[in-house]
Every structure is written in structure tokens, then in C-alpha cells.
N, C-alpha and C positions, 0 to 999 in steps of 0.2 A: 048833723054835727061831726057824722064823719068827715064828708065833704068838706068843712071849716079845717078841723086837725091837716085832712090832707093837702089842705093849700098853702096852710100856715105852713108846712114842714117842707112842702115845695120852694116855698119862696126863699124859705130862709136857707134852707139848701142851696137853691139857686146864687141866692145872693155872695154865701160866702165861697160858692167856687169862683164867682167875678172876681171878688177882691184879691182870691188868694194865687189864682191862674191869670190873671190880666198881662201882669208883664210877661207870662209866657206865648201867649195867644196867638200872638204878631210872629213872631218864630214857627209853631208852629203850622200855620196855614202857610208857609213858604214850602215847608216838608210835604204836606199834603199836595200841594202840584207838582213835585218831583215825582210822587208816587204816582199819582195821575198820567204824568208824561211814560213813565216808567213800563206802565201795565198797559197804557196804549201803546208803545215800544212791542211790549212781547207780545200781544195779542200780535200785532201786527207779523212779528217775526215767524209765530205760529200757526197764521194762517199762509205765511208764503212756503214754510217748511212742506206743511202738509198737502199743500196744492201741490209742489214739486212731488212726493209723494203718492198720492194719487196717480200723477200724469204718469210715473214711473211704473206704477203696476199696471197700468192701462197698455202703455208702449209693450212691457213684456208681453202683456195676454196677446194683444195684436200679433208681436213676434211670432209667439208660441204657434198658434193658428196659423198665420200664414206657414213655418215650418211642416205644421202637419200636412197642407194642403197641397204644397209642392211634391213631398214625398208619396200622397197617395196619388196625384196626378202623373209622378215618375213610372208609376207601375200598372199599368192599366190594363196588362195580360192577368196579375191576381186580381182585380176585380171584377174583369169578367168570368172568371169561373164560378163568382159568386153568386145567384138565382136571387134578383128580389120580386117581390111582390109585384104585379102588375093591375094599375087603375084599370077598370072597368070602361073608359072612356080613354084610352093610351091614343097617343096620335101614333100616323103610319111609322115614324121613326121609331118610338118605343116599341110598338109592336112587332118592328124588325126585328130589334134589339132582345127581344122575347123570343123569341122564334131562333134567333142565336144558339142565345142560352140555354134553349129546347134541345138543340142539337147537340151543345157540349156536354148534356149530361149523360151520352153515351161514354165518356169520356173518363178514366181517372185520373188527375191531377198531382201532381207534385212538383214542389218548386224549391229550389237549392240555388242560392249565390245567385238568387235574380232571376234563373232559366226558368222557364216552365216547359214539365216533361211531358207527356203526353203517353197514356198506353191505352189501345181499343179493346173494350172490352164485349161490345156490341158488333159479332161480324154478320149479323143475319143477311144484309145488305150483298156483301161479298161474297157469301155462298148463292144466296140467289140468283148472283150474277154468272158463280163459275161450274155452278154444280151442271147445267145442260151439257159442257163441254168435259166431263167426265163418264166413263163407263166402267162397265163392270164385265170382266173377262172371264168367260170358265171352259176349263182345257182339258177332255178329255183325252188320257192318253193309253198307251200300252205298257205297262211294267213289265220286264224281262227278270227273273231270278237262276239263279244255277242253282240245282242241288246234287250233288254227288256225280256233277257234270253233264246232267241235264240242264235244257234252258224249258222255263216254263213261264208263260204268258197269263198277265192279267192285268183288268180294265182297273183305271185310277183317275181320278177325277180331282180336279184343283181349280183354286178360285182363284183372279185377281183382279188389278186394275188399270186401265189406261183414260188418254189423255185425246183429246180429239184437236189434231194439230196442222190439218189441210185437208183439200181436197183438191182432186183432179175432175178430167172430165167425166171420168167411168165411176169414178171409190171415193170413198170418206178413207181418210190416214189416221192411225191411233199410235200414237207410241207408247211403248208400256215397255215392261223390264225382259230380257231373254229368257229368263229363266220360269216367268210366269206361261210364255209360250212353248218353251222347248220338248219338242219330242211329240207336239200334239198329234194324235188322230183326226180330232174335231176341236174348231174352236167357234163359240158363242160369244160374240157382243151383246150387252144389255143395256138401253138407251134409259135417259132420265126420265122419259116417261113409260116406262117397263116394258115396251118392244125390243124383241129381241131377232137377231140378223147373224146369218153365217159369217165368218171372216176368214181369211188368207193370210199367211204371212208374206211378208212384201219382201223384209230383207232382217239378216241380226246380225248385231257384233257381240260374241261372244264374251269377249275380254272386256269390254264396258258396259255389260248386263242389259244390253238395251236391244230394242227391236220396234218394226214399224207392220203394223198388220192393217189389211184394207177390208174395206164391207163395200160391196158392189152398191151405186145409187139405185139399179134396179131394185135389189134387193130392200130398201127403204121407201115406207109409206110417205107421202107427203106429209100427214099430221106429224109425223116424226120427226121430218127433217124442220119443220118450221118449229118445232118445239127444242132443238137440240144447235150447239154453236160451237166456235171454234175459239179454243184457248187461246190469249194472251200470252205471250213469253215473255220475261223478265230478264235481268241483268243479274244474275247472280256474283259477280264481281264486286257489285256496289251494298251489298250484304254488311250488316255491321253487327257485332256479337250482342245480344239481348233483344235485337229487333224482334218483336212479334213476327208468329206465323201461322197457317191455319193447313191441316190436312184435312183431304178429303180422299175417299176409298173407300172399296168392298170390303170392309173390317169383316174379320170368320166368313166370309162369303153372306152376309148378312140383307147385304144391300149399301147403297152409298150410306158413309157416315161422314160427321167432322168431329175434327180434334184438334185443341189450339194448345199453342205453347212458344217457345221464343227460340231464336239461333244463340243453341248453345256455345256449336266452337264452330270455326270454318277451317278449310283445309285440312281435315281428319285424314290422315294415310293409314288405310286399312286393305291389305293384300286381297284379294282376289278369292280367295279359299275362305274371306271371312276373318281370316285372324287379324287382331289388332297390333299384336308384338312385330312389329314388320323389321324382317333381318335385311339390310342392305348387302351387295354382292350376291342374288341370287337371281333364276330367272324367275322368279314368281310377281306376276303382273300385280302392278301398287298402283289403285287409284284413290284420289281426294275426294270427301266425301262433307254434306254439312250436316252436321250435327245438331241435333234438337230437340228437346225434352215433350215434343207434342205426340201422342201414343200413335206407334207405327207397328201396326198389328198384323200376322197373318190376313192377307187379302188385301191389304193397304200397296202391297208392292204394286208400283206401276206408277199408281195415282198423282196426283197433283201436291206439292206443298208451296205455299200460295204468299206474298207478302198480304201488307193489310189493303194494297191497289187494286187487287184480286189478279194479279201476273202469276205465271207460274216460274219460280226460279228453283226448281228443284221435281227431280221424277223420285217417288219414295222407294224404298227400298228394305221389307224386312229379311230378306238372306241377310243382310249385315246386321250382328248383335241377334237377330231375332230373341227368343226368350229367356237367353242366359244374363242378362241384362234389366232392368228395372228405367225408366225413366231415359236412355238411350236410344232417340231412333235416328234413322243415317237417310240423307237423300243425296242422287246426285246433282251436282250443280248443270244448271240450267244452260250457262254459259258453256262449259264443256261437251255434252252432249247434244246442244244445238247443231254442230256442224255435222256430227255423226249421224243423226237424226235427219237432217234437208239429205245425207249423200244415201242412205237407205231408202227414203221415199222415191227415188230416181230408180231405184230397181224396178224389174221387172217381176210382176204377181206369178207366183208359182201355187198350183194347184196341185193336190196329191190325186194320184190315181187309185183307180179301186185297186184293191185287196187282188183280186183275181189276175190282173193287170201288171201288177207290180213286176218290176227288171231287179236280177240278180247278179250280181258277180260270181259269185262261187267258190269262196271262201269260209275259213274259220277262223276267228283272230279272237286276241283278248288284247285288254287296253295296255298302253306303256304310261303310266302314270307319272307326275312329276317325281315324285322322290326313288322310280326308279329310274326313271330317262337321267337323273343326277348321280346315282350309285353307278351305274353302268357306262355311261356314254353314250344314251342310246337318245335318237329321236324321241319328243312324244307324240303320241300317233297309238294307230291300229295295229299289233304285232299279228302280220300272218300267219298261222300256226299248220293251216294247212290250204292247199289247193285241190278242187275237185276236178277228176282229167274232162273234157269235153267240154267245159264251160268260157266264158268269155274270159274268165280270170287268166286261165290255165291259158287261153290259145294268144293272148297279150304278154307272156312271158314271165308272167307273175310266181312267185317261188315262197316255199318256207320262209323264214326270216324277214322277207321285205316287211319294210314298214308305213302303211299308208298314212301319208301327212295332208292332203287332199284330196277335195272331188270338183272339178269344174271352176276352180280358184275358189272356193268355200274350205278355211281351212278344217280339219278334221282331228282331233284330240281324242275321241275316244268311239268304240264300237259305237253307244247309244247314238252319236254326231254321224257316224256312218250309213246308220240304218235310217236316221231321220233325211238325210239327205237322198237315198235313194229311194225314197218314199214318192219322190216328187216325177219319178223317170219309169216309163212303161215299159216293159221287154221289147228288145230287138234297138230300145235307143242305145248310141253310143257316147260313151263318156269319155272326161278326161281325167285318169287318175294322177297323182304327185307323189311317188313313193321315194322311200331310200332304201338303198340296197347296200350290204355290207361289201366293203372290199378291206386287201391289205393297208389300205392306206387310211381305212374309216369309212363311213355313209359318205354314199355318193346320191345326190339329187337324181330324180329323171322322170321322165313324164311318159305316161302310155294309155293309147285309145284302146278300151276294152266295151265292147258292146254286149248290152246285159241281154240276162238270157231269163227265160220263164218258168222254170220250174223252181217253185217253192219248196225247200228243205231247210235244215238246221243252217245252213252256209245263207252269205249274205254276195 
């Protein structure tokens, strides 16, 4: 019954619609066609625009990827400093790259404006290479002091360092500071293997604080000769501020030690007396030094200042600065020192004579230091305060007031230097003295021949 009613109702409803809407059905069919066509056009347009948008996104992504690839390729140095994990079955090329990266891990790398800057952090290979060419130098000397007009002698001992710079037919030649070997009664050199040998002074330059000492090859064992080497001298003129440096020396007399730092300054002008407040217009010797923050302690004097290639670019000097400053060490530039060292290497090695065979001039004297020289207009040297009758000095015509300024061509500026020079000559030897004698027109230079006597007294 439900179904009949439903059918009737539907039927009558449909008939009614047909009758009422029939005149309009033809027009509505035409409108639906336009809508269908419009829908198809919209669909096509949507598809076209969607395709264009998808392609644009794909193209932009590709361009961005290419830009990143180009930027990465343009900076291979930066990539090479970042180590990556290597596969266990790496190819030979990959293995070489891994080895290169492992080697670069000993360097600290900083990048600024596309420039790769490296700083050495591991100096073991440099030290291993150079240590056999650096020695310890021990100096036993006699120190003379005055007390109420009386002179007293006492033994002293000092330590320093040296650099093996050459070898001739009979000697091993070592460069050091003059103040390391000054007034030496006995010099001992200790090599890298711990063996020791006696050394003699070959030549000195007090103004430049340089010296060359020699060890007889006959005094060095074959094992020691095979364990030492001659240092390579570099070019200090090529240094730049901030460049890494390495110092090796006998710090505090404990044996060879290593410190590192950088070149803090170049051509630092310092007076020979250690004063950094250099005054122009005086007779004070002024030299230029390399300044470094590598620790230069007592005992380091005469040792090597090296660049990262293991080349000697300076000779360290603790005499300049010393304990009065911190973080400031100095070294004589090797380019300045090299010609002086080469000249000193050609000098004849002198052997000191025994105490009972020493020769004496027959005078007493006092130092004319630079201050007195400037105030009184006197030459710097040894002022003769008395001459003993019958001695070589008296026979040569020396008198009170003469000033000794040289002995056999070596400059004399103090009584200590005069004593040191005389220690190489035996009694009966004739030496040439350079003296300055006073006159109404001022001091006049004169050379005299003096035959040394053999009576050891308070005089020289």
C-alpha cells in the first residue's frame, strides 16, 4: 500500500511538472550546454595554470641547488679542512685524501674573506730535525771583585746555548752570544746525545754580542758525530709580524727545552747596554732585534730561534730584557749575524795558556766606561793608574794616564777584556798594544810592542 501511494504521488507529481515546465525545458537544455562548456574551459585553464606553477617550483628548486653546488665548488680549501668519515673499502684516491686530512689536523685553520690561514700547533717534527744542531754551553770563569782597594778572585759558572754552524778539517764550529763565553777560564759543550767536550773561543764581536767557539773533532766520538747535525740558516729579512717561531735552548741550565710563540715585532732598536729607550746622538752601540713572545729564559742565550721550516732565523739573547719584562724575548736577526759569524769562523782558534805560564804587562788600571768617556772626553778603554818598574810595560814606555784601547787588533774596553785577552799569551810573548796618550791637543793614538813578563802580581 505504501508502494502504491508512493507511485501515485510520484506519477502525478511528474505529470504536473511536465505540464507546467514543458515550455521552459527547451531553453534550459541550451543553458546546461553552456555551463558544461564553461566548466570544461575552466578545467583546462586550471590544469594549464597548475602545470605552469608546478614547473616554476621545480625550476626554482633546481636553480637553488645549482647555486649551492657552484658555491661549494668555488671554495675547495674550506671543504678540505673538514674531515669526513672514510669507508672501510675506500679507493686509493680516497685513502690519499684521508691521509691529507689527517695531516692537516695538526694545523688550526681560520677563514676570513675566502682566505685560508694556518697556524702550526704541532712542532715535534721541526724540533726533531733541529735539536741535534743545538748544544749547551757551560762557562767556568774567574770573577774579580774589589774591596777597599784589594782585589779578590772567585770562581763562577754560567750556562748558555749554541748552534752548530759549520765544520772544517779539524774543528766543529758553534755560534753563540759573546756574553755566554765572556771571561771564560774553561768552556764545555754538551751535545744532543749528552756527551761533553772542551771548547775554545775562535772569535768574538762584543758590539754585536756574537761569538764562535770550536771543538776539536778529535775530541768528539764517532757516535756523537753521527747524532749531531749542522743547522740550516734562514732569511730573517723575510719574516713577517705574527709568523710562528720556535725557540730551543738550555733554559736555566737544565738542558735543552722548547718554547713557541710568534714574531711580535721586527727591527726593534735596543742599545748594547740593554736600554730600550734609545737616545740618538750618542756613542752607544744600537742594534736591531727580533721581538718574540716565545719564552727566552736565562740559559737560552746563544740558542736558536726557528721558523716553521726548521731554519734558524735568529740567535736568542736573554741579556736583552731579561727578568724585567714578561712575554718579550729578543733574538739577533740571522741575516745580520751571518756575515759576522762567517768572519769569526775564519779566525785562528786560540788556546789559553796554563796559569803558571801566563804573561803579564806590569800595570794596574781602571775602566774608562762610556759615561766617563762622554763626561771627560776620554777614550773608552783601560786607564793606566800605575806602571811597575822593570816590567815589559815600563820598557815599552807606558806611563800613568795612558789608556789601553787594543791588544793585537782586538778592541779593549775594560780591565776584564784586557785580562781575558792576555790569558792566551805566555810569558815572553811580544804583543802589540794600542794606546791613547794625552797631549796639549788631545789624546793621540800610538802602538807599542810589549814583551810580557812572567811574574804574577796584582798588576796585569
